[in-house]
Every structure is written in C-alpha cells, then in structure tokens.
N, C-alpha and C positions, 0 to 999 in steps of 0.2 A: 244436839248438839252443845259441848262445854260452855256454860255461861260467861265463864271467864275469859274465851276466844274472843267473844264479840266487843267490837270497839264503836263508842256511840260518839267521841268527840268531833264536835261541830257538824254533826248530822242531823240534829234535832232544830225542826223547824217550829216547834211551838215556842212560846213564850217561858212557859213551865209545864212540870209535870202535876197534873191534879191529884193530891193525895185521896181525896176521896174515891176517886177511880179508881186508884190502885186497890185500897182497902176492898172495894167491889169485888175486884176480879180475884185477890187473895181470899175473898171468902166463896167465890165460886169455886176456885181450884180445890180448894180443903172441902169443899161439898162434894167434890170430883168430877166438878165439869173439865170440860175440854175446850180451850181456848185455840182461835185459829192460830198458826204458827207464825212467827215475826218474819220480816223480809230482811234479808241480808244480802250485801254485794262482796264478791271476795275476788280479790286482785292479785292472788297468789301468795299472799302472805297474810294480808290481816283479813277480818270480816267486819264490815261495815254493816250497822243496824240504820234500816232506811224506815221502818215502818213496825211500830209494836212497842214502843218506848214504856207505855203502861203495862202493858202485858209482861216487860222484860223486869220492870220493878216490882210487878206483883210477886214474881217466881222469887226474886231477890229478897224480897219481906220474909219469905215462908223458908230462906236458905235452900231452896231448890238449887242444885248443881247443873242441870239439865235443861232445856227447852227446844221446843220443837222449831225448825226454821225452814223457809222456803228462800233456796240458794240461788243466787243469778251470779252471773258472771261481769264484773264491774270494778271502778275504783271507788274512793270517798266521793267524788264529785258526781259519780252517777248516783250513789246513796242520797247525796243532799237533793238532787233532781227530783228521785221518787219520792223523798221526805215532804218536799213542799206542797206536791200535791195528794198525799196521802190523808186518810180522814177526811175527805170531801164528802163521802158518802157512806162511811162505816166509822165503827168506834165513837168517842167521845167527839160532840159535834165541837167544830172549830170555833173560836171566838172571834171577832173583827181583829182582836189584838194579834191572835194565831195567823190570820191573814195578811195582816198589815208585815208580822216579822217575816212570813214566808218570800213574802213580793221583794221585802227588803234585803232578803239575803240574795237573791237574784239581780236586785239591781246595784248592790254594794260588791258586785263582781265584775273585773274589768272586760271579762268576756259575755257575760250572760246580760250584762248593762247593755250591750248594744243591740240586745234584742227587741223587736218592735214590742209593743205594748199587749197588743194582741197575742204574741206567741207566750210573752212571759202570761199572760192571762190563762191561757190554755194548759200551760204547765201547772201553774198553781189553783188550777181550779176555781178561779174568780173572774169578774167581768172586766174586760178592757178599761171601763171607767173607774175600777176601783185601783189599777194599775197608774193610770195616766194620774190620777190624783195624787199617789203616793211618788211618783217620779216627779210631779212639781212640786212637792211637800220638799223632797230632798234636795231639789236644785233651787229652792228657794233660801234654803238654811245652809246651803255649802258657801264657805266662806276660807280666802287664802290665810293662812295664817302666819305662814313665813314673809316677813317683810323685805322687800325688793332693795338690794344694795348695790351701791357703784364705788370703785375706788377713786379717791382724790387725793391730787398730790398739794402740799402746801409747803413752802419751804424745805422742798427735798425731803420731806416726812410723808409717806402714804398712808393715808386714812381709808376707812370703809362708809360711807355715808349712807343711810337709808332716805329711800326715795320715795316711800309708800306715801308720806306724808306732803310730800313738796306740792304747793300750790294749795294745801288748805288751809284755812283759817284756823288760828289757834284756839283751842275749845277752853274756857275757864274750867279751874279745878270745880267739882261739886262742893259745893257747901256742906258741912259736917252736920250728920244727922244727929238728932238727941237718941240715947240711950232707950229701948224700947221701956215700956213698964213692965213690972214682973209678969204681969198675966198676958201681956202681949208678945205676938209671935215675932222672932227674931228677925224678921224680913218685912221689908215695907213695901214689894211688889208682888203679892200675892193677890191671886185673881179672884174679884167679888163670887160669892156663890151664884150659883145658876139661878134663874127664876124659875115657875113651875111651866110656864110655855116655853122656854129655851131646852129644859130637860126636855119637854116633851118632842121638841123639833130633832133633839139628838137622837131618841130613842127612834124617831120616824126614819132618818137618816139611816142608822145602823142596820133597822130591819129592812129597809130598800134596798142598801148594798148587800145583804145577806139575801135577799131573794133576788137579785141581780146576778149575785155568784152562782146560787141555785140552778139557773137559766142559764148561765152559760155553760156550768159543767154539763146540763142535759144536752145542750146542743153539740154537742161530742156523741155522732149515732154510734161508734163503737163500744162506747160505754156500758157494759152489761149491768150496770145497776139502776135502769131506768125506774122502778117502781121505787126505790130509796128514795131517788132525788122528787118525784111525784110526791111522795109522802111528804116530804121535807119544805116542797114547795106551797103543798095545802096547809103546813104548819105555820109559814111565815106570812102567807096571805092572809089567813086569822089573826095572827098577831099584829099586823100591818093595819087591818081594819078597826082591831081594839082600839089602837094607839091615835088611829087616825078620828075614829069616834070621841076619844077624851078629849084631843086638841079641840075639837069643833066645839063641843059640849062648853071647855072652858073658853072659846073665842065668843060664844055666844053670852055664856055669862058677861064676860068682860065687857062686851057691846050694850047689854042691857044695864049694867052697873053706872057705865057711861053717859047714858040715855037720862037714868036717874039724877044723875050729879048734875047735869044740864037742866032738867027742869027744876031742882031745887036752888041754883042759881038764879033762873029766872023769877021766882017767887022771891026770893031775896034781894032783886032789883026792884 
C-alpha cells in the first residue's frame, strides 16, 4: 500500500515513538529483512493505522513509498480499540506510561468509559487492578471548571451572580513570595527527590504491575502468543526478585545502623 494513504491521527496509543527502535528497524530493512505487515482499518475512505507505528516510521526514514499491510474493515474507533492492546506480546515492550495512556484513551471516551474495569483491562491487555487505579486517579483529579451562576435582579437591573463560593469563608490573599535566587528553580513547590528506599518501592510497584498485566494477558485462552507471554513473565519475575533482594538488603542495613546508633547513645549516657 502507498504510505501516504495511511492515516495515523488519533490512533497511536503509545506515549511516543521510540527513535532507537525506528533506527533498528530501518537498519534491518536496509539489510534486506522483511518486517511483519502493519495493521490498518479501512472505513471505505480512509486507512487508519492500528499497529506498526515504528515500522511505518522506519519505512518513512528510508523514504520508501510503500509498505505491506494487513487490511481490516473498520473505522478510526476500531483502529483505536486495536491499538490500545497492540504490542502486549510483540514488538517494542510497552512501558508503564504506554499502558497508562492506552487505558486513559478508553476512560476519556464517553462510550468506552462506561465499560467495566475488567472489560477495559481485557481490551488493553493489562490487569483490572491497573485500570481501577487509573480510573480512581482520574476521578480524584476531576474538577468542575465552570462556575455556577444565577440571575439576580436589583433595582430593576439583572445581574449574573457566581454561586460556587457562596457559604465559603473568604480566603486571605497569599503573601508575596521573594524572588528566587539566581541558582534556585523558578518554582517553590517542586517535590523533594526520592530516597533510595522510595525509588526501590516505586520500581517494585512498576514491576509488579507489569507482571500482573502479563498474567492478565495470559488469561486470555484464545491468545495464540502463549510462549511469548511465558517468556515475558519469566523475565518480570526475575526482575521482581532482584528488586526485592535489593530492597531487603537496604532494609537490613538500615536496621543494623539504627541498632548501632542506639548502642552509641547508651554509651554516651
């Protein structure tokens, strides 16, 4: 198919295209390798790309005008639904940010957001726990930006009065903050850097989520890529054990240091 016929607007579920992967694919193509066809959905007018964004970018990098495709019937929305579950078992491994973006694409849609967490998890090939956590995060951050108003008549003139703050106590104006020093950041609310233990705990959560996602995908008995999933799960479990071992060692080191400090304090007394 002619590459310039393929539409990509709105169907990419990854956070971004990985330049290194595009370079590797382009090098493979130059060496004579044949990459799998990309997946497109045809709605009678447009061809919507659903899987193969890195392969398409590699072909464009080499200024190639055609690419092999697997064509299916469907609309842009069908392409999006396919995209959010693509690369769960092949191609460049999805990052946690990629998985979150895929889930958020469905949760931000008026129709798909009504699906259960289990249905969205199955479509995105992640765990229901991951979907529930993202849904909760979105709900917690949702705010109503438009103020509520009502019409008020005074002395024959009609005014619009904002009612959002009625009944709330007035908040004092914040005191002016001194300008930052030349070597200080232009903001004063930057989060403090994570400690080594906090960084390990975050890594542990990310690896655990990835393992749950792989197990959720494996639960789909109709999926033909069982071997790939088992290989991925083995790697994730090894990574999980490595993170847990490092965390446990650090906890033991901290405990020993605390005991030593208490002993020194007793001697000083």
